[in-house]
N, CA and C atoms as a LAMMPS dump frame, in Angstrom:
ITEM: TIMESTEP
0
ITEM: NUMBER OF ATOMS
408
ITEM: BOX BOUNDS ff ff ff
-5.0000000000000000e+02 5.0000000000000000e+02
-5.0000000000000000e+02 5.0000000000000000e+02
-5.0000000000000000e+02 5.0000000000000000e+02
ITEM: ATOMS id mol type element x y z
1 1 1 N 301.409 368.175 -472.076
2 1 2 C 302.435 369.131 -472.545
3 1 3 C 303.771 368.882 -472.461
4 2 1 N 304.447 369.556 -473.37
5 2 2 C 305.86 368.963 -473.185
6 2 3 C 306.492 370.159 -472.509
7 3 1 N 307.721 370.515 -471.616
8 3 2 C 308.284 370.72 -470.957
9 3 3 C 309.581 371.057 -471.591
10 4 1 N 309.903 372.137 -471.046
11 4 2 C 311.834 372.354 -471.534
12 4 3 C 312.865 371.807 -470.297
13 5 1 N 314.304 372.052 -470.711
14 5 2 C 314.838 371.525 -470.077
15 5 3 C 315.854 372.358 -469.059
16 6 1 N 316.047 373.501 -468.072
17 6 2 C 316.793 374.577 -468.726
18 6 3 C 318.198 374.146 -468.427
19 7 1 N 318.87 372.913 -468.24
20 7 2 C 320.396 373.014 -468.264
21 7 3 C 320.369 373.069 -469.999
22 8 1 N 319.14 372.537 -470.873
23 8 2 C 319.567 373.128 -472.078
24 8 3 C 319.791 374.34 -472.557
25 9 1 N 318.99 374.753 -471.99
26 9 2 C 318.805 376.691 -472.246
27 9 3 C 320.641 376.916 -473.442
28 10 1 N 319.457 377.804 -474.628
29 10 2 C 320.936 377.998 -474.958
30 10 3 C 321.219 379.342 -475.552
31 11 1 N 321.111 380.324 -474.738
32 11 2 C 321.571 381.627 -474.339
33 11 3 C 322.893 382.308 -473.654
34 12 1 N 323.706 381.354 -474.12
35 12 2 C 324.862 381.622 -473.904
36 12 3 C 325.787 382.138 -475.341
37 13 1 N 325.686 382.971 -475.86
38 13 2 C 326.066 383.47 -477.066
39 13 3 C 326.787 384.579 -477.663
40 14 1 N 326.67 385.299 -476.647
41 14 2 C 327.77 386.439 -476.738
42 14 3 C 329.182 386.237 -476.406
43 15 1 N 329.546 387.156 -477.548
44 15 2 C 331.2 387.035 -477.925
45 15 3 C 331.245 388.823 -478.443
46 16 1 N 332.659 389.481 -478.327
47 16 2 C 332.994 390.611 -478.579
48 16 3 C 334.484 390.522 -479.216
49 17 1 N 334.409 391.56 -479.938
50 17 2 C 336.561 391.54 -480.538
51 17 3 C 337.158 391.751 -479.501
52 18 1 N 336.605 392.464 -478.345
53 18 2 C 337.822 392.81 -477.281
54 18 3 C 337.248 392.113 -476.328
55 19 1 N 336.717 390.633 -475.911
56 19 2 C 337.128 389.618 -474.876
57 19 3 C 338.089 389.125 -474.868
58 20 1 N 338.124 388.28 -473.928
59 20 2 C 339.535 387.596 -473.847
60 20 3 C 339.32 386.552 -474.791
61 21 1 N 340.996 385.605 -475.075
62 21 2 C 340.602 384.527 -476.083
63 21 3 C 339.886 383.718 -475.44
64 22 1 N 338.799 382.438 -476.117
65 22 2 C 338.756 381.331 -475.343
66 22 3 C 338.571 380.185 -476.771
67 23 1 N 338.945 379.279 -476.525
68 23 2 C 338.683 378.022 -477.94
69 23 3 C 337.595 377.633 -477.917
70 24 1 N 337.66 377.523 -479.551
71 24 2 C 336.237 377.219 -480.36
72 24 3 C 336.2 375.604 -479.805
73 25 1 N 335.546 375.154 -480.787
74 25 2 C 335.51 373.985 -480.902
75 25 3 C 336.074 373.198 -482.012
76 26 1 N 337.515 372.011 -481.255
77 26 2 C 338.602 371.532 -481.799
78 26 3 C 338.785 371.375 -483.07
79 27 1 N 337.405 370.647 -483.389
80 27 2 C 337.621 370.547 -484.951
81 27 3 C 337.734 370.865 -485.802
82 28 1 N 337.078 372.411 -485.431
83 28 2 C 337.141 373.066 -486.462
84 28 3 C 337.942 374.173 -486.818
85 29 1 N 339.101 373.966 -485.548
86 29 2 C 340.177 374.872 -485.757
87 29 3 C 341.248 374.789 -487.07
88 30 1 N 341.486 373.285 -487.564
89 30 2 C 342.03 373.22 -488.642
90 30 3 C 341.665 373.593 -489.786
91 31 1 N 340.472 373.821 -489.806
92 31 2 C 339.519 374.263 -491.119
93 31 3 C 339.98 376.157 -490.987
94 32 1 N 339.655 376.252 -489.749
95 32 2 C 339.78 377.569 -489.495
96 32 3 C 340.542 378.931 -489.994
97 33 1 N 342.216 377.609 -489.106
98 33 2 C 343.478 377.487 -489.317
99 33 3 C 344.176 378.094 -490.585
100 34 1 N 343.404 377.235 -491.358
101 34 2 C 343.77 377.044 -493.081
102 34 3 C 342.986 378.379 -494.104
103 35 1 N 342.072 378.741 -493.485
104 35 2 C 341.101 379.848 -494.154
105 35 3 C 341.533 380.876 -493.551
106 36 1 N 342.304 380.846 -492.211
107 36 2 C 342.663 382.367 -491.685
108 36 3 C 344.059 382.281 -491.02
109 37 1 N 345.017 381.994 -491.94
110 37 2 C 346.44 381.663 -490.913
111 37 3 C 346.826 382.982 -490.139
112 38 1 N 347.989 382.833 -489.624
113 38 2 C 348.376 383.766 -488.586
114 38 3 C 348.339 385.447 -489.592
115 39 1 N 348.207 386.182 -488.573
116 39 2 C 348.729 387.493 -489.437
117 39 3 C 349.763 388.015 -489.302
118 40 1 N 350.243 388.465 -490.877
119 40 2 C 351.542 388.722 -490.735
120 40 3 C 351.837 390.461 -491.118
121 41 1 N 350.474 390.94 -491.501
122 41 2 C 350.88 392.325 -491.49
123 41 3 C 349.633 393.112 -490.913
124 42 1 N 349.618 394.194 -490.843
125 42 2 C 348.862 395.323 -490.34
126 42 3 C 347.942 395.473 -491.544
127 43 1 N 348.053 395.182 -492.552
128 43 2 C 346.783 394.981 -494.046
129 43 3 C 346.072 393.616 -493.221
130 44 1 N 346.589 392.107 -493.17
131 44 2 C 345.694 391.452 -492.947
132 44 3 C 345.117 391.475 -491.607
133 45 1 N 345.858 392.121 -490.726
134 45 2 C 344.94 392.371 -489.408
135 45 3 C 343.301 392.915 -489.437
136 46 1 N 343.397 394.479 -490.37
137 46 2 C 342.58 395.062 -490.366
138 46 3 C 341.474 393.782 -491.405
139 47 1 N 341.837 393.591 -492.214
140 47 2 C 340.744 392.643 -493.255
141 47 3 C 340.029 391.819 -491.872
142 48 1 N 340.931 391.128 -491.275
143 48 2 C 339.916 390.037 -490.169
144 48 3 C 339.47 390.766 -489.551
145 49 1 N 339.864 392.06 -489.044
146 49 2 C 339.06 392.879 -487.922
147 49 3 C 337.566 392.883 -488.735
148 50 1 N 337.718 393.429 -490.252
149 50 2 C 336.481 393.779 -491.128
150 50 3 C 335.452 392.755 -491.066
151 51 1 N 335.737 391.564 -490.831
152 51 2 C 335.381 390.135 -491.349
153 51 3 C 334.441 390.171 -489.901
154 52 1 N 335.554 389.864 -488.643
155 52 2 C 334.737 389.455 -488.445
156 52 3 C 333.772 390.396 -487.251
157 53 1 N 333.847 391.986 -487.581
158 53 2 C 332.934 393.121 -486.895
159 53 3 C 331.816 392.314 -488.105
160 54 1 N 331.439 391.908 -489.482
161 54 2 C 330.702 391.667 -490.309
162 54 3 C 329.712 390.624 -489.443
163 55 1 N 330.744 389.506 -489.566
164 55 2 C 330.594 388.02 -488.859
165 55 3 C 329.648 388.176 -487.26
166 56 1 N 330.018 389.229 -486.534
167 56 2 C 329.258 389.484 -485.387
168 56 3 C 328.345 390.143 -485.695
169 57 1 N 327.781 390.994 -486.348
170 57 2 C 326.555 391.395 -486.91
171 57 3 C 326.093 390.158 -486.628
172 58 1 N 326.297 389.238 -488.006
173 58 2 C 325.005 388.363 -488.137
174 58 3 C 325.03 387.473 -486.653
175 59 1 N 326.165 387.01 -486.365
176 59 2 C 325.915 386.613 -484.875
177 59 3 C 325.315 386.794 -483.839
178 60 1 N 324.734 387.953 -483.464
179 60 2 C 324.489 388.645 -483.044
180 60 3 C 323.018 388.594 -483.58
181 61 1 N 322.467 388.707 -484.615
182 61 2 C 321.073 388.817 -484.722
183 61 3 C 321.076 387.323 -485.057
184 62 1 N 321.562 386.346 -485.134
185 62 2 C 320.53 385.391 -484.692
186 62 3 C 320.673 384.883 -483.631
187 63 1 N 321.628 385.321 -482.644
188 63 2 C 321.379 384.811 -481.498
189 63 3 C 320.355 385.615 -480.411
190 64 1 N 320.039 386.98 -481.111
191 64 2 C 318.766 387.678 -480.456
192 64 3 C 317.489 386.756 -481.057
193 65 1 N 317.539 386.103 -482.569
194 65 2 C 316.25 385.476 -482.688
195 65 3 C 316.1 385.099 -481.846
196 66 1 N 316.921 383.728 -481.508
197 66 2 C 316.732 382.467 -481.308
198 66 3 C 316.81 382.659 -479.314
199 67 1 N 317.292 383.277 -478.951
200 67 2 C 316.974 384.058 -477.413
201 67 3 C 315.605 384.405 -477.314
202 68 1 N 315.593 385.311 -478.239
203 68 2 C 313.56 385.477 -478.376
204 68 3 C 312.596 384.415 -477.952
205 69 1 N 312.8 383.5 -478.615
206 69 2 C 312.015 381.894 -478.712
207 69 3 C 312.267 381.559 -477.585
208 70 1 N 313.813 381.237 -476.759
209 70 2 C 313.735 381.155 -475.472
210 70 3 C 313.26 381.369 -474.254
211 71 1 N 313.533 382.694 -474.898
212 71 2 C 312.731 383.334 -473.376
213 71 3 C 311.477 383.935 -473.242
214 72 1 N 310.527 383.559 -474.834
215 72 2 C 308.963 383.641 -474.706
216 72 3 C 308.787 381.761 -474.402
217 73 1 N 309.674 380.922 -474.544
218 73 2 C 309.51 379.478 -473.891
219 73 3 C 309.011 379.871 -472.044
220 74 1 N 310.447 380.469 -471.934
221 74 2 C 310.134 380.397 -469.917
222 74 3 C 309.263 381.086 -469.848
223 75 1 N 308.635 382.474 -470.138
224 75 2 C 307.381 383.27 -469.876
225 75 3 C 306.382 382.287 -470.398
226 76 1 N 306.309 381.467 -470.882
227 76 2 C 305.13 380.837 -471.206
228 76 3 C 304.904 379.269 -469.989
229 77 1 N 306.405 378.837 -470.199
230 77 2 C 306.293 377.989 -468.945
231 77 3 C 306.135 378.149 -467.707
232 78 1 N 306.476 379.182 -467.486
233 78 2 C 305.895 380.163 -465.723
234 78 3 C 304.349 380.208 -465.968
235 79 1 N 303.958 380.433 -467.074
236 79 2 C 302.383 380.388 -467.196
237 79 3 C 301.424 379.821 -466.958
238 80 1 N 302.031 378.506 -467.515
239 80 2 C 301.582 377.041 -467.866
240 80 3 C 301.436 376.715 -465.834
241 81 1 N 302.4 377.122 -465.835
242 81 2 C 302.571 376.477 -464.514
243 81 3 C 301.815 377.11 -463.114
244 82 1 N 301.309 378.078 -463.35
245 82 2 C 299.833 379.156 -462.764
246 82 3 C 298.686 379.393 -462.963
247 83 1 N 298.589 378.669 -464.22
248 83 2 C 297.354 378.386 -464.445
249 83 3 C 296.345 377.285 -464.345
250 84 1 N 295.418 377.128 -464.279
251 84 2 C 294.987 375.936 -463.941
252 84 3 C 294.548 375.417 -465.427
253 85 1 N 294.625 373.563 -465.121
254 85 2 C 295.038 372.924 -466.572
255 85 3 C 293.296 372.561 -467.124
256 86 1 N 292.206 373.169 -466.187
257 86 2 C 291.018 373.004 -467.276
258 86 3 C 290.59 374.235 -467.447
259 87 1 N 291.086 375.049 -467.485
260 87 2 C 291.039 376.748 -468.568
261 87 3 C 290.858 376.46 -470.26
262 88 1 N 290.053 377.385 -470.748
263 88 2 C 290.886 377.33 -472.059
264 88 3 C 292.422 378.423 -472.259
265 89 1 N 292.59 379.449 -471.199
266 89 2 C 293.907 379.946 -470.923
267 89 3 C 294.723 378.923 -471.189
268 90 1 N 295.082 378.312 -470.399
269 90 2 C 295.739 377.162 -470.145
270 90 3 C 296.212 376.693 -471.616
271 91 1 N 294.773 375.954 -472.261
272 91 2 C 294.975 375.363 -473.568
273 91 3 C 295.963 376.509 -474.784
274 92 1 N 295.492 377.543 -474.646
275 92 2 C 295.463 378.989 -475.526
276 92 3 C 297.409 378.78 -475.088
277 93 1 N 297.616 378.845 -473.899
278 93 2 C 299.408 379.209 -473.77
279 93 3 C 300.095 377.335 -473.883
280 94 1 N 298.87 376.757 -473.84
281 94 2 C 300.336 375.348 -474.056
282 94 3 C 300.451 375.047 -475.616
283 95 1 N 299.201 375.862 -475.947
284 95 2 C 299.511 375.448 -477.867
285 95 3 C 300.362 376.519 -478.13
286 96 1 N 300.702 377.768 -477.739
287 96 2 C 301.641 379.058 -478.323
288 96 3 C 302.941 377.408 -477.417
289 97 1 N 302.826 377.523 -476.556
290 97 2 C 304.652 376.67 -475.912
291 97 3 C 304.657 375.197 -477.142
292 98 1 N 303.812 374.114 -477.405
293 98 2 C 304.319 373.461 -478.388
294 98 3 C 304.846 374.066 -479.253
295 99 1 N 304.195 374.965 -479.675
296 99 2 C 304.412 375.357 -481.178
297 99 3 C 305.417 375.847 -481.501
298 100 1 N 306.209 376.707 -479.621
299 100 2 C 307.914 377.428 -480.464
300 100 3 C 308.769 375.909 -480.49
301 101 1 N 308.189 374.559 -479.116
302 101 2 C 308.996 373.995 -479.213
303 101 3 C 309.143 372.889 -480.785
304 102 1 N 308.007 373.252 -481.164
305 102 2 C 308.342 372.92 -482.73
306 102 3 C 308.84 373.164 -483.332
307 103 1 N 308.946 374.537 -483.291
308 103 2 C 309.671 375.651 -484.149
309 103 3 C 310.817 375.296 -484.279
310 104 1 N 311.313 375.091 -482.544
311 104 2 C 313.066 375.126 -482.201
312 104 3 C 313.589 373.819 -483.07
313 105 1 N 312.449 372.499 -483.073
314 105 2 C 312.671 371.358 -483.731
315 105 3 C 313.165 371.526 -485.849
316 106 1 N 312.531 372.815 -485.674
317 106 2 C 312.711 372.708 -487.494
318 106 3 C 313.945 373.012 -488.279
319 107 1 N 313.959 372.378 -489.452
320 107 2 C 315.491 372.796 -489.919
321 107 3 C 315.586 373.882 -490.453
322 108 1 N 314.667 374.756 -490.565
323 108 2 C 315.477 376.209 -490.908
324 108 3 C 315.736 376.815 -489.155
325 109 1 N 314.983 376.483 -487.725
326 109 2 C 315.866 376.725 -486.631
327 109 3 C 317.176 376.255 -486.316
328 110 1 N 316.837 374.79 -487.358
329 110 2 C 318.587 374.061 -486.93
330 110 3 C 319.677 374.324 -487.802
331 111 1 N 319.171 374.834 -488.784
332 111 2 C 320.151 375.598 -489.627
333 111 3 C 320.797 377.228 -489.013
334 112 1 N 319.504 377.5 -488.691
335 112 2 C 320.282 379.102 -487.917
336 112 3 C 321.515 378.519 -486.547
337 113 1 N 320.849 377.465 -485.889
338 113 2 C 321.703 376.88 -484.95
339 113 3 C 322.935 376.958 -485.001
340 114 1 N 323.088 375.733 -486.108
341 114 2 C 324.171 375.468 -486.991
342 114 3 C 325.273 376.963 -487.509
343 115 1 N 324.319 377.535 -487.985
344 115 2 C 325.194 378.544 -488.663
345 115 3 C 325.545 379.487 -487.192
346 116 1 N 325.235 379.616 -485.647
347 116 2 C 325.875 380.375 -484.919
348 116 3 C 326.773 379.405 -484.482
349 117 1 N 326.413 378.618 -484.276
350 117 2 C 327.946 377.581 -483.766
351 117 3 C 329.044 377.745 -484.667
352 118 1 N 329.023 377.757 -486.116
353 118 2 C 329.789 378.078 -486.582
354 118 3 C 330.853 379.11 -486.811
355 119 1 N 329.846 380.304 -486.92
356 119 2 C 330.129 381.717 -486.663
357 119 3 C 331.06 381.825 -485.548
358 120 1 N 330.331 381.44 -483.964
359 120 2 C 330.888 381.403 -483.364
360 120 3 C 332.178 380.943 -483.448
361 121 1 N 332.939 379.749 -483.657
362 121 2 C 334.176 379.076 -484.105
363 121 3 C 334.961 380.064 -484.526
364 122 1 N 334.353 380.815 -485.793
365 122 2 C 335.211 381.029 -486.556
366 122 3 C 335.596 382.98 -485.754
367 123 1 N 334.188 383.339 -485.083
368 123 2 C 335.449 384.384 -484.542
369 123 3 C 335.859 384.35 -483.365
370 124 1 N 335.826 383.372 -483.046
371 124 2 C 336.721 383.162 -482.029
372 124 3 C 338.54 383.007 -482.281
373 125 1 N 338.15 381.512 -483.876
374 125 2 C 339.963 382.077 -484.614
375 125 3 C 340.527 382.971 -484.927
376 126 1 N 339.146 384.313 -485.296
377 126 2 C 340.244 385.506 -485.738
378 126 3 C 340.791 386.071 -484.007
379 127 1 N 339.446 385.751 -483.72
380 127 2 C 340.121 387.159 -482.059
381 127 3 C 341.535 386.573 -481.828
382 128 1 N 341.605 384.916 -481.366
383 128 2 C 342.823 384.251 -481.379
384 128 3 C 343.661 384.957 -482.817
385 129 1 N 343.949 384.977 -483.724
386 129 2 C 344.695 385.312 -484.516
387 129 3 C 345.11 386.796 -484.156
388 130 1 N 344.312 387.823 -484.027
389 130 2 C 344.397 388.971 -483.922
390 130 3 C 345.131 389.459 -482.929
391 131 1 N 344.615 388.367 -481.846
392 131 2 C 345.049 388.377 -480.431
393 131 3 C 346.903 388.171 -480.641
394 132 1 N 347.317 386.88 -481.222
395 132 2 C 348.279 386.684 -481.433
396 132 3 C 349.319 387.555 -481.863
397 133 1 N 348.725 388.269 -482.659
398 133 2 C 349.577 389.273 -483.528
399 133 3 C 349.621 390.866 -482.119
400 134 1 N 348.104 391.03 -482.349
401 134 2 C 348.811 392.397 -481.296
402 134 3 C 349.829 392.071 -480.218
403 135 1 N 350.291 390.846 -479.549
404 135 2 C 350.883 390.136 -478.646
405 135 3 C 352.75 390.693 -479.662
406 136 1 N 353.188 390.498 -480.338
407 136 2 C 354.164 390.569 -480.935
408 136 3 C 354.649 391.934 -481.188
């Protein structure tokens, strides 16, 4: 049976429009800076906020989906630890556990994971632009 590594859990996805500005991935900053330059007007700030709100919904949806998979894997892992190896129930739980581990390796899941990372970096950049504008 395959086991998960708790140090690799992917449940730290939360961000919010009003939270402190945090740094995104350095290599993406130039890309986001060209797409979302510093804000020079209230109209641009409003446009950024609308895009942020739309992207935040998608980001939270993806995170909830991935967190659901991770939570289920954690539940199954605990069950595997408490069930005798030579029982049919163990085999059923192990099969579901392995199916979910395979799901996490699937191209669809990996695409969603990458989209989440990209959205996170975009959200942090927009948040930084809004914060900088609000300071002025």
